[in-house]
C-alpha positions, 0 to 999 in steps of 0.5 A: 588343397591343403592348408596349414597353420602352425601355432605357437607350440610347434603343432600343425592345426591342419583342415584338409580340403575336400578332394576326390575320395577323401575326408574332410579331416582337421588334424593336429601334430605335434612332436612329442620326443625323438621319432614320436609324434602325438596326432589328433584326428577330427572326422566330420559329422558329414563325413560320418553320415556318408560312410554309415549310408554306404555301409548300409546300403552295402548291408541291404544288398547282401542281408535279407530278413523274415518278409524281405528279400536281400536288397529290399529290406528297409534300411531303417529296419536294418539300422536298428536290427544290425546296429552293432554291425554297422557301427563296428565297420563303420568305425573299420571304414573310418579308422582305415581311411583317416588313417591312411589320408593322414599318413599320405597328407602329411608324409608320415612314415611309421616305423611301428603300428599306431599306438591307438586304443580301437576297443574303446573308441565309440563313433557317436550318433550325431557330431564329429568323430574325435580320436587320438594316438601316438606314432614312431615314425622314420628319422628325417636327415640329409643322406651325405653326398658319399661320392666324395666320401674317402673311406678307410678301407681295411685290406688283407691278403689271406697268407698261408699262415692264415689258412693254417691258423683257420685249419687249427681252429676248425679242427679244434671244434672236433677234437677231443678234451682229455684229463690232464695231470699237470698244471694249466696252461694257456690254451688248456681246459679247466673245470670248474665251480664259479660263484660271484659276490657283490658286497658280500653276497651271492648273486650268481653261481655256475656249477662245472662250468668248462672254460679255456684258458684265454687272455680274455674272459667274457660274460654277457655283462662284464670280462675279465683281462688276463684270464690265463695268466690268473689261471695259470697253474691251477690244478684240480681243487684249486681255488682262484679269486679275483674281482670284476666290473660289471658292464656299464650297459648290464641290463641290471641298471642298479649292478652298473659300473659295480665290482663283482668277487669271482671265486673259482673252485677248479675240479679238473683240467683237461688238454685238447687232442687235435685230429688229423685230416683223415678221409673222414674229415675231408668227406665231412667237409665236402673236400677232396683232398687237404689242398681242396680242405685249405681252399674252403677256408680260404674262401671263408677267411675272404668272405670273413676279409668283406665282412671286416670291410662292409662293417668299418665301411658302415661304420664311416658312413655312419659317422660321417652322417652324424657329423652333420644331422643329429637325430635320436630314436626312442628309448622303447624302440631301441629297448624293443630292438636289442634281440633283434639287433643281435639276431641280426648280427649272428645271422650275418656272422654265419653268412659270413663263415665265422665260426660258432665261437667267433660268433659268441664271442662277438655276441658277448661282447654286443650284450655288454653294450646292448643299448649304443651297440642297437641304437648303432644298428638301427641308425644304420638300418634307417640310414641304408634303407633310405639310401636303397630307396633312394637308389631303387635297390631291392633284394630279389629271391634270387638273392636270398636263394643264392644266400641260403645256399651259401649258409647251408653249406657253411652249417652242413646241411640242406637249403630247403630245411635251413629256409624253412627254420629261417622262415618259422623262426622269422629270420628270413625277413632279417635276411632279406633287409641284411641283403637289402642294405649289404646291396646298399653298401656295395652301391656306397662303395662303388661310388666313394674314394678309398685309402686302403689301411692293413686290416688287424689280426682277423683271426684273433682267437683272445676271447673265452666267451661264455654265454651267460649273465653274472647280473640278470637272466637273458636269453642267449640269441645263438643257443635259440638258433642252434635250438631251433636247428636241434628241433628241426632234427 
């Protein structure tokens, strides 16, 4: 039986009594931050000697030295001749067994591997073996009674107008952009050189960047409202200037909330020439007729509605949880998971049939709010993972096969090729986690009560996204995925 003594500092000084196959450990556990513990472990000299004897015994059965057969070598000779090998094996056994026992005896649920300097640890020839480490653990919280929750569920019936807008958006990805001699209007494109200055000093320049005139121009760390109005009437050689504010969550801490001056020199104005839906286009999308093409678009829109419902459900479940349980996450953990959270969001939007342009706009928005967004995503993961565990919800190989097949259809490639790329990039694990979490959300949806409300405009096309940062150099998650696709061709 385990005896626990709580000291005045709130730490645990625990002596674990002997039980079959276990070590006689002394363990001290202290909370040193959100979801982070400092753990000190002492292994007694008696346990060390027993494992040392077992290590030498194991070695003697398989090791021969000149003059002695395997199993007949004197143990003193083995201990002297193979001192380093025995020491390394002993340390490995002690650490593995004690770490596992500490985790089991004290209900630790680590998020990451413990921060343990193994190389510099030495097991003493006599006396106890002491070591310590830090580890991030899963947060402890109460799962709410979601059967009594009322969730506002956005609903939308896909109309003919929605399909027509989706068709126009899809066709726009195959349009030809032709030079235009007139003044730029909303929906046109401008090719320009961009210069950004702060306190009179140039901090970033982009050459020959093509921008569509939309109500919002969004960078990873800033956005410009009324962009189409600011650029209206522009012609080649015109210069347009305006100020913008850097996001308060930009990577460059010193530039957060700072005002930056933008100077755009227009090089050219262009206008779209939208292609017709001909046999070649129908073959490209895998449809036999224009009606079949519209049917595919409607299915894609319906999946996007489902995606929005799922996102809103998650937000509300987490909101209700944080009303009664306040728990923070380690700052280091949040920083480490920023890119991973973005990649997961990109992957999930791909699964739901969003266009590449929509995904880029969403990613840019997330970049501006990377810290708070990642913290929210991690909390969401822990909550949904807990609900999935409590209710034996798992992701099966069939679940993955179905999802990969659908994503392959959306992206116009073979399931085998897509799966290989996901495995290579490490995103197959993200996909598995997403499916499990989605099934957890579906489980919650089967228990809660709904208050249906109209969904906001699903086909909002007001944001022009530039996958660049004004204040720092950071990677483009979407471009990484696309480059992996290009590399496999």
